[in-house]
C-alpha positions as CSV (number, residue, x, y, z in Angstrom):
1,M,0.0,-0.1,0.1
2,L,1.2,3.6,-1.0
3,Q,2.0,5.8,2.0
4,A,1.3,9.1,1.6
5,M,4.5,12.0,1.6
6,V,4.7,15.3,2.8
7,Y,6.0,17.8,0.4
8,E,7.7,21.0,0.9
9,I,7.4,23.2,-2.4
10,T,8.9,26.6,-2.5
11,L,8.0,29.2,-5.1
12,K,9.1,32.8,-6.1
13,G,7.5,35.2,-5.0
14,R,4.8,35.9,-2.3
15,A,1.3,34.5,-2.7
16,E,-1.4,36.5,-3.8
17,R,-4.8,35.2,-2.9
18,T,-5.5,33.7,-6.3
19,I,-2.7,31.4,-6.5
20,A,-3.5,30.8,-2.5
21,S,-6.8,29.1,-3.2
22,A,-5.3,27.6,-5.7
23,F,-3.3,25.8,-3.6
24,D,-6.1,25.0,-0.9
25,D,-4.9,21.5,0.1
26,F,-2.0,23.2,1.1
27,D,-0.5,24.5,4.0
28,V,0.3,28.1,2.7
29,C,3.5,30.4,4.0
30,T,4.8,33.8,2.5
31,A,8.2,35.2,3.5
32,P,10.1,37.9,2.1
33,G,10.0,36.8,-2.1
34,V,8.8,33.5,-1.7
35,T,5.8,31.2,-0.9
36,Q,6.0,27.7,0.6
37,L,3.5,24.7,0.5
38,R,3.9,22.0,2.4
39,G,1.2,19.2,2.2
40,E,1.0,15.6,2.0
41,I,1.2,13.8,-1.9
42,V,-0.3,10.2,-2.3
43,D,2.2,9.6,-5.1
44,Q,4.5,10.3,-7.9
45,A,1.6,11.0,-10.3
46,A,-0.3,13.2,-7.7
47,L,3.3,15.4,-7.6
48,H,3.6,15.6,-11.0
49,G,-0.1,16.9,-11.1
50,V,0.9,19.4,-8.4
51,L,3.6,20.9,-10.8
52,E,1.6,21.2,-14.1
53,R,-0.6,22.7,-11.5
54,I,2.2,25.4,-11.1
55,Q,3.5,25.5,-14.3
56,R,0.1,26.5,-15.8
57,L,-0.4,29.3,-13.4
58,G,3.0,30.6,-14.4
59,L,4.7,30.5,-11.3
60,T,8.3,29.8,-10.7
61,L,9.3,26.6,-8.5
62,L,12.3,27.1,-6.9
63,D,12.5,23.8,-4.8
64,V,10.9,21.0,-4.1
65,H,11.7,18.0,-1.8
66,A,10.2,15.7,0.8
67,V,10.3,16.1,4.1
68,D,10.8,13.4,7.1
69,D,8.4,13.7,9.4
70,S,9.2,10.4,11.6
């Protein structure tokens, strides 16, 4: 059985309300010049879906990594 993993995805720029609502399935945090999304992603196909969503919105991806929450 697959187990969801927690990912942190960092985007260039601060999230506006519209962008934050596009990722309402993630916790959205902002810092100067960046937005960080954190949430569970069930598998690689779902991860690719999130990355496609980022691309469709014209956002700049800075970093993606799995978080070990154990």
